[in-house]
Every structure is written in C-alpha cells, then in structure tokens.
C-alpha atoms as one frame of an Amber mdcrd trajectory, in Angstrom:
protein
 125.278  46.562  -9.869 127.785  46.772  -7.013 131.499  47.273  -7.590 133.595
  47.453  -4.435 136.699  45.435  -5.313 139.750  47.521  -6.284 140.888  44.993
  -8.919 137.450  44.911 -10.545 137.298  48.728 -10.474 140.619  48.947 -12.343
 139.470  46.387 -14.918 136.138  48.196 -15.291 137.931  51.499 -15.943 140.089
  49.930 -18.674 136.967  48.483 -20.295 135.043  51.795 -20.041 137.767  53.710
 -21.900 136.601  52.065 -25.103 133.133  50.612 -24.567 130.023  51.284 -22.508
 129.282  48.997 -19.586 126.010  47.086 -19.262 125.776  45.138 -16.067 122.891
  43.901 -13.902 120.336  46.124 -15.617 122.398  49.345 -15.424 124.232  51.179
 -18.214 127.397  53.281 -17.879 128.689  55.123 -20.952 132.265  54.924 -22.158
 135.098  57.239 -21.202 134.373  57.246 -17.497 136.429  56.563 -14.413 135.314
  55.014 -11.106 137.821  54.831  -8.247 135.682  54.184  -5.170 133.025  51.624
  -4.239 129.815  52.211  -6.189 126.355  50.678  -6.281 124.130  51.428  -9.283
 120.458  50.445  -9.307 118.609  48.592 -12.037 117.494  50.673 -14.995 119.870
  53.557 -14.282 121.541  55.069 -17.339 124.769  57.067 -16.975 126.064  58.972
 -20.002 129.671  59.127 -21.194 132.474  60.540 -19.072 131.315  59.879 -15.501
 134.037  60.520 -12.895 133.537  58.966  -9.455 136.408  59.466  -7.033 137.352
  59.712  -3.387 137.428  57.496  -0.323 133.705  57.208   0.423 131.004  55.108
  -1.221 128.477  56.061  -3.891 124.954  54.656  -4.057 122.776  55.434  -7.058
 119.167  54.258  -7.008 117.011  52.675  -9.690 115.958  54.277 -12.985 118.128
  57.394 -12.662 119.203  59.432 -15.699 122.698  60.860 -15.287 124.115  63.191
 -17.924 127.531  63.358 -19.541 130.689  64.411 -17.712 129.180  64.294 -14.216
 131.661  64.247 -11.314 130.859  62.618  -7.968 133.466  63.332  -5.298 133.355
  61.478  -1.959 136.264  63.092  -0.097 138.259  66.333   0.061 141.798  67.357
   0.944 142.467  68.390   4.559 143.482  72.051   4.451 144.659  71.992   8.111
 147.604  69.703   7.316 151.050  70.964   6.231 150.580  69.247   2.864 147.340
  68.495   1.069 149.080  66.331  -1.538 147.876  62.727  -1.206 150.955  61.287
  -2.944 153.286  62.998  -0.475 151.083  62.022   2.476 151.263  58.375   1.372
 155.037  58.578   0.980 155.694  60.305   4.329 152.960  58.866   6.531 152.136
  55.578   4.848 148.517  56.677   4.488 146.318  59.320   2.926 144.507  61.776
   5.192 141.419  63.164   3.476 139.336  65.579   5.512 135.637  65.379   4.848
 134.607  62.087   3.345 131.115  60.822   3.030 128.870  58.513   1.135 127.093
  60.156  -1.782 123.567  58.835  -2.279 121.185  59.386  -5.159 117.642  58.115
  -4.697 115.469  56.524  -7.359 114.287  58.276 -10.547 116.812  61.118 -10.132
 117.803  63.185 -13.165 121.263  64.779 -13.085 122.097  67.090 -16.005 125.407
  67.262 -17.888 128.545  68.626 -16.204 127.196  68.474 -12.641 129.590  68.180
  -9.677 128.297  66.408  -6.538 130.393  66.888  -3.386 131.036  64.577  -0.379
 128.176  63.609   1.911 125.427  64.859  -0.411 122.150  62.950  -0.599 119.794
  63.574  -3.502 116.340  62.188  -2.741 113.883  60.309  -4.981 112.557  62.129
  -8.037 114.893  65.130  -7.746 116.315  67.028 -10.727 119.749  68.696 -10.817
 120.222  71.280 -13.581 123.180  71.056 -15.965 126.403  72.656 -14.755 125.354
  72.767 -11.097 127.620  72.152  -8.119 125.683  70.279  -5.423 127.082  71.076
  -1.976 124.042  70.235   0.202 121.354  67.558   0.333 118.428  67.770  -2.085
 114.889  66.842  -1.008 112.403  64.569  -2.769 111.082  65.893  -6.094 113.027
  69.153  -5.788 114.508  70.853  -8.846 117.840  72.473  -7.991 120.333  74.341
 -10.173 123.208  76.774  -9.944 126.598  77.247  -8.314 126.069  76.290  -5.589
 122.840  74.434  -6.401 119.717  76.016  -4.915 116.030  75.143  -4.951 114.429
  76.398  -8.180 111.033  74.764  -7.745 109.283  71.601  -6.618 108.429  69.016
  -9.261 105.422  67.992  -7.187 103.544  69.252  -4.174 104.734  67.774  -0.866
 101.557  65.648  -0.761 102.098  64.207  -4.257 105.806  63.651  -3.541 104.907
  61.657  -0.428 102.386  59.593  -2.409 104.963  58.890  -5.132 107.534  57.753
  -2.575 104.953  55.449  -0.988 104.034  54.133  -4.424 107.749  53.392  -5.115
 107.077  52.353  -8.711 110.822  51.769  -9.196 110.463  48.588  -7.129 107.814
  47.147  -9.465 108.721  44.336 -11.818 108.577  45.083 -15.541 105.283  43.233
 -15.984 103.586  45.527 -13.462 105.113  48.575 -15.161 103.785  47.441 -18.544
 100.354  46.723 -17.039 100.321  50.311 -15.717 101.679  52.039 -18.811  98.898
  54.665 -18.620 100.415  55.801 -15.319 103.769  56.385 -17.058 102.271  58.192
 -20.075 100.627  61.142 -18.338 101.406  63.791 -15.744 101.632  62.911 -12.067
  98.478  63.838 -10.154  96.175  62.373  -7.506  94.092  60.580 -10.123  97.063
  58.909 -11.835  98.547  57.802  -8.495  95.182  56.561  -7.128  94.616  54.550
 -10.325  97.558  52.275  -9.519  97.320  52.096  -5.711
C-alpha cells in the first residue's frame, strides 16, 4: 500500500477516525493520523492510534506488527532559526523550514511495541524488535531487540549467522502457497535445521 497524494491522505485520515483501513494486504487500525507519504508492505498490521507526521517519507516492510499509539516522526523543528513555529514560518516566509528530515524505514517482520516513538532518519532492519515505550533515535540492526529511552540494544534475537541466513531466505517475499507448504518452518524456533529445511 502506497499513499503519497495529499488529497488521499486527508481522505484516509477522515476514514481512519471511525474505521480501520484494509488496503492491498495491509491493515491500519482506527484512530490514526498519517500526514506524510507512506508505503506499507503486504501483511503488515498496525494497531489503533498510529501517528505518522513530518516532511519525509515512511517505508514499512512486509509482515510487520506495530503496536498501538506508535509515533513516527520524519522531520524536526530547526532550533537555529528565530522562530521554530511552522505556522509562522509559512506566514512570513511562504514555506516551512524543518531542520533534520529523513525517510524512516522499517524492514520486514519488524515488531514495534505500544507507545514507541521513532525519530527522523531511523532505519529498523529486518526481524528487529522495539520494546514498548521506547524512543528510537538511531538505526537498529537486523534481528536486534532494543528498548529504552533512548532505545539501546538489549539482546540479539538470533546470532549474526542465523540473522544473515534469515535475510537471505527472505520468507516475506514468498507467496502464500509457499508459506503454507512450509508451515513447519513457521511453527518452531529459528535454527540452522529449520532454515536448511526450506532452502
């Protein structure tokens, strides 16, 4: 699902006040707000109350699980200017001058807990987990578990070797028939044997 038209974004936000959004294999819960271009991969489920704002883009991969009341921010106010107020900047200068702005990217199979804040320019790689209530200020590597304010590495979900194998396997690009045919892979823990059984 890709939404990058301002008119469609406004219409989508009106719709999401009352009802969840199902579109192109993705699900976005009700009560959210999206005000910048966003791409959401197939199979991704976003809980109620998502807030996506700023002047950069957001790309969310396939089969992600995003908790309630998550905020994704793609730009900040410029503290070097006399005023940081965007409304006044627009009125005086005819344009808004955000400072840092950057695309926020979430890989595939990422789990983001409730009440997480993700700041501009952050990339969260495939298979990563972000603990509830965290503020993500820096990029997160593949299959890392991060939590806290600011978010820090808590542990690795997988060894570097297994993480590399999982990224090569890229099961999120399989069609549903192949997923069903490999349901044993999805029912047990990730290890060399389970990965080798489907390669």
